[in-house]
C-alpha positions as CSV (number, residue, x, y, z in Angstrom):
1,M,-10.0,-51.0,-50.3
2,P,-9.3,-52.3,-46.5
3,T,-7.5,-55.4,-46.1
4,L,-10.1,-58.0,-44.8
5,I,-8.7,-60.2,-42.1
6,D,-9.9,-63.6,-41.6
7,P,-11.5,-64.5,-38.2
8,V,-9.2,-67.8,-38.3
9,A,-5.9,-66.2,-39.1
10,S,-2.9,-67.6,-37.9
11,G,-1.2,-66.5,-34.5
12,S,1.5,-64.7,-36.5
13,A,-1.2,-62.9,-38.6
14,A,-2.7,-61.5,-35.4
15,T,0.9,-60.7,-34.4
16,A,1.7,-58.6,-37.4
17,I,-1.8,-56.6,-37.0
18,E,-1.0,-55.8,-33.3
19,N,2.2,-54.7,-34.3
20,R,0.4,-52.2,-37.0
21,F,-1.5,-51.2,-34.6
22,S,1.3,-50.2,-31.9
23,A,3.3,-48.4,-34.9
24,S,0.4,-46.5,-35.6
25,A,-0.2,-45.3,-32.0
26,L,3.2,-44.6,-31.6
27,S,3.1,-42.1,-34.7
28,M,0.0,-40.6,-33.4
29,Q,2.5,-40.0,-29.9
30,E,5.0,-38.6,-32.3
31,F,2.8,-36.4,-34.4
32,R,1.0,-34.8,-30.9
33,S,4.2,-34.1,-29.7
34,H,5.1,-32.5,-33.0
35,C,2.1,-30.2,-32.5
36,V,2.9,-29.3,-29.1
37,R,6.7,-28.5,-29.9
38,R,5.0,-26.4,-32.9
39,S,2.5,-24.7,-30.4
40,W,5.5,-23.5,-28.1
41,R,7.2,-22.1,-31.2
42,L,4.4,-20.5,-32.5
43,N,3.9,-18.9,-28.9
44,G,7.3,-17.9,-28.8
45,A,7.0,-16.0,-31.8
46,L,3.8,-14.3,-31.1
47,G,4.9,-13.5,-27.4
48,N,8.4,-11.9,-28.9
49,A,5.8,-10.0,-31.8
50,A,3.8,-8.7,-29.0
51,K,7.1,-7.8,-26.8
52,R,8.4,-6.1,-29.6
53,A,5.3,-4.2,-30.2
54,L,4.8,-3.2,-26.7
55,D,8.9,-2.0,-26.9
56,I,8.1,0.4,-30.3
57,A,4.7,1.8,-28.9
58,V,6.1,2.9,-25.2
59,S,9.6,4.0,-26.5
60,A,8.1,6.0,-29.3
61,S,5.5,8.0,-27.3
62,L,7.9,8.5,-24.3
63,L,10.8,10.2,-26.6
64,A,7.8,12.1,-28.4
65,V,6.4,13.3,-24.8
66,A,9.8,13.8,-23.2
67,A,11.8,15.7,-26.2
68,P,11.4,19.1,-24.3
69,M,12.7,17.7,-21.1
70,L,15.7,15.8,-22.8
71,G,16.5,18.7,-24.5
72,M,17.0,20.8,-21.5
73,V,18.4,18.2,-20.0
74,A,21.5,18.1,-22.8
75,L,21.9,21.6,-22.2
76,A,22.2,21.0,-18.6
77,V,24.8,18.3,-18.7
78,K,26.9,20.8,-21.7
79,L,26.6,23.9,-19.3
80,D,27.9,22.0,-16.0
81,S,31.0,20.2,-17.6
82,R,33.2,20.3,-20.8
83,G,32.1,17.4,-23.2
84,P,29.4,16.3,-25.2
85,A,25.6,15.8,-23.6
86,F,25.2,12.4,-24.8
87,F,27.6,9.1,-23.9
88,P,27.5,6.2,-26.4
89,Q,29.3,3.2,-24.7
90,T,30.0,-0.5,-26.1
91,R,28.0,-3.1,-24.5
92,V,27.3,-6.5,-25.0
93,G,23.6,-7.7,-26.1
94,R,21.9,-10.9,-27.0
95,N,24.4,-13.8,-27.7
96,G,27.4,-11.6,-27.1
97,R,26.5,-9.3,-29.8
98,H,28.1,-5.6,-29.1
99,F,26.1,-2.6,-29.5
100,S,26.8,1.3,-28.7
101,M,24.2,2.0,-25.4
102,W,23.2,6.0,-25.2
103,K,23.4,8.0,-21.9
104,F,23.5,11.5,-20.7
105,R,26.9,12.1,-20.1
106,S,27.1,12.2,-16.0
107,M,30.9,11.7,-15.9
108,H,33.9,14.4,-16.6
109,V,35.1,13.3,-20.0
110,D,38.3,11.8,-18.5
111,A,36.5,9.2,-16.1
112,E,37.9,6.1,-17.9
113,R,41.5,7.3,-17.1
114,H,41.0,7.6,-13.1
115,K,39.1,4.1,-12.8
116,A,42.2,1.9,-12.5
117,E,42.8,4.4,-9.3
118,L,39.7,4.0,-7.6
119,L,39.3,-0.1,-8.4
120,A,40.1,-0.4,-4.8
121,R,37.1,1.6,-3.5
122,N,34.9,-0.7,-5.5
123,H,31.9,-1.9,-2.9
124,L,30.7,-4.7,-5.0
125,D,32.0,-8.2,-4.2
126,G,33.3,-10.3,-7.2
127,N,35.8,-8.1,-9.1
128,V,32.8,-7.8,-11.9
129,L,31.2,-4.6,-12.1
130,F,32.5,-1.4,-10.3
131,K,30.5,0.9,-8.4
132,M,30.9,3.9,-5.7
133,R,28.7,5.8,-3.9
134,R,30.5,8.9,-4.0
135,D,32.5,8.5,-7.3
136,P,34.4,11.6,-7.7
137,R,34.2,11.5,-11.6
138,V,30.7,12.1,-11.5
139,T,29.5,15.9,-12.1
140,T,27.0,18.1,-10.3
141,V,24.2,17.8,-13.0
142,G,25.4,13.9,-13.2
143,R,25.0,13.0,-9.8
144,F,21.0,14.1,-9.9
145,I,20.4,12.6,-13.4
146,R,21.8,9.3,-12.0
147,R,20.0,9.5,-8.8
148,A,16.6,10.1,-11.0
149,S,17.7,7.6,-13.4
150,I,17.5,10.1,-16.2
151,D,20.6,9.5,-17.6
152,E,19.1,6.3,-18.6
153,L,16.4,8.1,-20.8
154,P,18.5,7.9,-24.1
155,Q,18.6,4.3,-24.3
156,L,14.8,4.8,-25.4
157,W,16.3,5.4,-28.7
158,N,17.9,1.9,-28.5
159,V,15.0,0.3,-27.5
160,L,13.3,1.7,-30.7
161,K,15.9,0.7,-33.1
162,G,15.7,-3.2,-31.8
163,D,19.4,-2.7,-29.9
164,M,17.3,-3.2,-26.3
165,S,14.1,-4.1,-25.1
166,L,12.5,-2.0,-22.2
167,V,12.5,-5.0,-19.9
168,G,15.3,-7.2,-19.7
169,P,18.9,-8.0,-18.2
170,R,21.3,-4.8,-18.4
171,P,23.6,-4.9,-21.1
172,P,27.0,-5.3,-19.6
173,L,30.7,-4.0,-20.6
174,P,32.8,-6.2,-22.5
175,S,35.3,-5.8,-19.7
176,E,32.4,-7.4,-17.1
177,V,31.6,-10.5,-19.5
178,A,35.3,-11.2,-19.8
179,R,35.0,-11.9,-15.9
180,Y,31.8,-13.9,-16.2
181,S,31.3,-17.5,-15.1
182,H,29.3,-20.1,-17.1
183,R,26.4,-19.3,-14.9
184,D,26.8,-15.7,-15.3
185,L,26.9,-16.0,-19.2
186,H,23.2,-16.8,-19.1
187,R,22.2,-13.1,-18.9
188,L,22.8,-13.0,-22.3
189,D,20.1,-15.3,-23.7
190,A,17.5,-12.6,-23.8
191,A,17.7,-9.0,-25.2
192,P,19.0,-6.8,-22.9
193,G,16.5,-3.9,-20.9
194,I,16.6,-0.5,-19.6
195,T,15.1,-2.5,-16.6
196,C,14.4,-5.7,-14.8
197,L,14.0,-8.0,-11.9
198,W,16.9,-6.3,-10.0
199,Q,16.3,-3.0,-10.9
200,I,12.7,-3.3,-9.0
201,S,14.5,-5.2,-5.9
202,G,17.2,-3.1,-4.6
203,R,19.3,-2.1,-7.8
204,S,22.9,-1.8,-7.1
205,E,22.3,-2.4,-3.3
206,L,22.3,-6.0,-4.2
207,P,25.4,-8.5,-4.7
208,F,26.2,-9.6,-8.4
209,P,25.2,-13.1,-7.8
210,E,21.8,-12.1,-6.6
211,Q,21.7,-10.0,-9.8
212,V,22.7,-12.9,-12.0
213,R,20.2,-15.2,-10.2
214,L,17.1,-12.4,-10.7
215,D,17.9,-11.9,-14.2
216,I,18.0,-15.7,-15.1
217,E,15.0,-16.1,-13.1
218,Y,13.2,-13.4,-15.5
219,I,14.7,-14.9,-18.8
220,H,12.8,-18.3,-17.9
221,T,9.7,-16.8,-16.7
222,R,9.3,-14.0,-19.1
223,S,5.9,-12.9,-20.4
224,L,4.1,-10.0,-22.3
225,A,2.5,-9.5,-18.4
226,K,5.1,-10.2,-16.7
227,D,6.8,-7.0,-18.6
228,V,4.0,-4.9,-17.9
229,S,4.2,-5.7,-14.2
230,I,7.8,-4.8,-14.1
231,L,7.8,-1.6,-16.1
232,A,5.2,-0.5,-13.6
233,R,6.9,-1.2,-10.5
234,T,9.7,0.6,-12.1
235,I,8.3,4.0,-11.5
236,P,8.2,3.8,-7.6
237,A,11.5,2.0,-8.0
238,V,13.3,5.2,-9.7
239,V,10.9,7.3,-7.6
240,S,12.3,6.3,-4.0
241,A,15.8,6.2,-5.9
242,K,17.3,3.2,-3.8
243,G,20.7,1.8,-5.1
244,A,20.8,4.8,-7.5
245,Y,23.9,6.4,-7.5
């Protein structure tokens, strides 16, 4: 039974009741805070599940539809220059996990041996990324598939496997991560993607610090609606070929 309080209770008894009320209010505040945290975790779990569902549906559909074209591109790469049609490259994903990212080979097979000779002609500041507008290591077919972003299509397989997402920061090379600042490392807080904010904002024309800023902005504001918007804006960005080489 509930405790009955004498109306003429002493001041100490009244103080005890007040203390119990304060403790109860504090407990309720903590409980509400706990519920909010659970809600955020639930929303995060649901958001991640929805993002993964979108990745699987879109990547599987595109791979099925584009299969004949992918076969023709692979044949063109083989006929154009010596070497395999596909090029697996070790990249760094979420939380520093390494994985093999797949691309159509767009360079000659000895490209890495000649990279050191070309470093002085790197047009990107900061010495983290290496990009050249007229890289002599790129093959004839490679130049076309790079400009049209066709060389990235095999990464749909990485998306289907779960190594990557459709939308997220581009996965860097281990050698690039070795030069990252503490701020740059925040790019690894999310699953890497095929496209993201800086891919629709100028691509390689943007300096590296701006690429990092846009990637971190995406990570802090990501949502399923934002992913769909970025995917829709990627199509005209690919068609324009701005910053692609």
